[in-house]
C-alpha positions in Angstrom: 52.3 89.8 -17.6 55.4 87.5 -17.3 58.7 89.0 -18.3 61.2 86.6 -19.7 65.0 86.9 -19.3 68.0 84.8 -20.4 71.3 84.2 -18.6 73.9 83.1 -21.0 76.9 81.5 -19.4 80.1 82.3 -21.2 82.7 82.3 -18.5 85.0 79.5 -19.6 88.8 79.8 -19.9 89.3 77.0 -22.4 91.2 74.7 -20.1 89.6 71.4 -21.2 89.8 72.5 -24.9 93.5 73.0 -24.6 93.1 76.3 -26.4 94.5 79.7 -25.5 91.1 81.2 -26.5 88.1 80.3 -24.4 85.6 78.1 -26.2 82.8 80.7 -26.2 84.9 82.5 -28.8 85.5 79.5 -31.0 84.0 79.7 -34.5 80.8 77.8 -35.1 79.2 78.0 -38.6 81.0 81.3 -39.2 80.4 83.0 -35.9 81.5 82.5 -32.3 79.6 80.2 -30.0 78.7 83.2 -27.9 77.3 85.2 -30.9 75.4 82.1 -32.0 73.5 81.8 -28.7 72.9 85.5 -28.3 71.5 85.8 -31.9 69.4 82.7 -31.4 67.7 84.2 -28.3 67.3 87.5 -30.2 65.7 85.7 -33.1 63.2 84.1 -30.7 62.4 87.7 -29.7 60.5 87.3 -26.4 63.2 88.0 -23.9 63.1 91.4 -22.2 66.8 91.3 -21.6 69.8 89.0 -21.9 72.5 88.7 -19.3 75.8 87.5 -20.6 78.1 86.1 -17.8 81.8 86.4 -18.8 85.1 85.6 -17.1 86.6 88.9 -15.9 89.6 88.6 -18.2 87.4 88.4 -21.2 84.7 91.0 -20.5 86.2 93.6 -22.9 86.4 91.1 -25.7 82.8 90.0 -25.0 81.7 93.7 -25.1 83.5 94.2 -28.4 82.1 91.1 -30.0 78.5 91.8 -29.0 78.5 95.6 -29.4 76.2 95.4 -32.4 73.9 92.7 -31.1 73.0 93.6 -27.5 70.3 96.2 -26.7 70.1 98.8 -23.9 68.4 96.5 -21.5 71.0 93.7 -21.9 73.9 93.3 -19.5 77.4 91.7 -19.4 78.4 90.7 -15.9 81.5 89.1 -14.3 81.3 85.4 -13.6 82.0 83.6 -10.3 84.4 80.9 -9.2 81.9 78.1 -10.1 79.2 77.8 -12.7 76.5 78.2 -10.0 78.1 81.4 -8.7 78.1 82.7 -12.2 74.4 82.0 -12.5 73.8 83.8 -9.2 75.8 86.8 -10.5 73.5 86.8 -13.6 70.4 86.6 -11.5 71.7 89.3 -9.2 71.3 92.0 -11.8 67.7 91.2 -12.5 64.7 92.4 -10.5 62.5 89.4 -10.6 58.8 89.1 -9.9 57.2 85.8 -9.0 55.8 85.2 -12.4 58.9 86.2 -14.3 60.8 83.4 -16.1 64.6 83.1 -16.6 66.4 80.9 -19.1 69.8 79.6 -18.1 72.0 78.5 -21.0 75.5 77.3 -21.6 76.7 79.0 -24.8 78.8 75.8 -25.4 75.6 74.2 -26.5 74.7 75.8 -29.8 72.2 73.3 -31.2 68.9 74.1 -29.5 65.7 75.0 -31.3 63.3 78.0 -30.9 60.4 75.6 -30.5 62.2 74.2 -27.4 62.2 77.6 -25.9 58.4 77.8 -26.1 58.1 74.4 -24.6 60.3 75.3 -21.7 58.2 78.4 -21.0 55.0 76.3 -20.8 56.6 73.6 -18.7 58.1 76.1 -16.2 54.6 77.7 -15.7 53.6 74.2 -14.4 56.6 73.2 -12.3 58.4 76.4 -11.6 61.5 75.0 -13.4 62.2 73.0 -16.5 65.1 71.5 -18.4 65.9 70.0 -21.7 67.0 66.4 -21.3 68.0 63.5 -23.6 67.5 59.8 -23.2 70.5 57.7 -22.1 71.4 55.3 -24.9 74.2 53.3 -23.3 74.3 51.0 -20.3 74.9 52.8 -17.0 76.3 51.8 -13.6 76.7 53.5 -10.3 80.2 53.7 -8.9 80.9 55.0 -5.4 83.7 57.6 -5.0 87.1 56.2 -4.4 86.2 52.7 -5.5 87.2 50.8 -8.7 84.2 48.6 -9.0 80.4 48.8 -9.5 77.7 46.6 -8.0 74.7 48.7 -9.0 73.5 48.9 -12.6 71.1 51.7 -13.5 68.0 51.3 -15.6 68.7 53.6 -18.5 65.0 53.9 -19.2 64.8 56.0 -16.0 68.0 58.0 -16.4 68.2 61.1 -18.6 71.0 63.4 -19.5 70.6 67.1 -18.6 71.0 69.7 -21.3 70.5 73.4 -21.6 68.6 75.7 -22.0 66.9 75.4 -18.7 64.3 77.7 -17.2 63.3 78.8 -13.7 60.4 81.0 -12.4 61.0 84.1 -10.3 59.2 82.7 -7.3 61.4 79.6 -7.4 64.6 81.7 -7.6 63.5 83.5 -4.4 62.8 80.1 -2.7 66.1 78.6 -3.8 68.1 81.7 -2.8 67.2 81.3 0.8 69.2 78.1 1.0 72.8 78.2 2.2 75.4 77.2 -0.3 78.2 74.8 0.8 81.5 76.4 1.5 83.2 73.7 -0.5 83.0 75.0 -4.1 83.1 71.4 -5.4 79.7 70.8 -3.7 78.0 73.7 -5.5 75.1 72.8 -7.8 76.2 72.1 -11.4 73.0 73.0 -13.1 69.4 74.0 -12.4 68.3 70.4 -11.7 70.9 69.9 -9.0 70.1 73.3 -7.5 66.4 72.3 -7.3 67.3 69.2 -5.3 64.3 67.0 -4.7 61.8 69.5 -6.1 60.1 68.6 -9.4 61.7 69.9 -12.6 59.6 69.6 -15.8 61.5 67.9 -18.6 61.5 68.5 -22.4 63.0 65.8 -24.5 65.6 67.1 -26.9 67.5 65.1 -29.5 71.1 64.0 -30.2 72.0 67.3 -31.8 72.2 69.2 -28.5 75.9 68.4 -27.8 78.2 70.4 -25.5 81.5 71.8 -26.9 83.9 70.5 -24.3 86.8 68.8 -26.1 88.7 69.4 -29.4 86.7 68.1 -32.3 83.3 68.8 -30.7 82.8 71.9 -32.9 83.1 69.8 -36.0 80.5 67.3 -34.6 78.1 70.0 -33.6 78.3 71.7 -37.0 77.6 68.4 -38.7 74.6 67.8 -36.5 73.2 71.3 -36.9 
């Protein structure tokens, strides 16, 4: 039988928010963003264990905040220098079999549905990996690095915006882990889709409610959409 796990990324330091407190601790509908995601996965009820990845300076606060929510099989682990290294740290504390499935979720995205979790499971069984995505609604162009012009419009009907949660199968984690990471941290994968490279990733279309809390004011928008 498949075991299902969830890695919850909560390693931010609040730099882009301009806050002294990292955004995972900001209040969303009466609870922190971190608590909201943990409780949402607990409500879903099919995960064998949750792994919360925290910045080392905030592990104690994370433990205190989640003390009444996490179970014996759940873990809090220290994050890495990039999002991808944080994901690897989370995966590193799991013993995965080929048929096991792992959610990867940024707790800065509070508005995902329980139905989407079921859909991700089914899609991952087909492709080995799956992601929530949303349609691009504005015109898009391609701009090369270090230039100030574009000469290549993109067809927005063929471009989608990547969201979380995402999901990956145990056999795919083993395959991906064999690949060498670039020494330049700026070249590390930024999500599961970029880690997968040219491999197929199943997609689940989500809606406009799945916004990421990145800048001041995003909390208010997310609450209004929820």
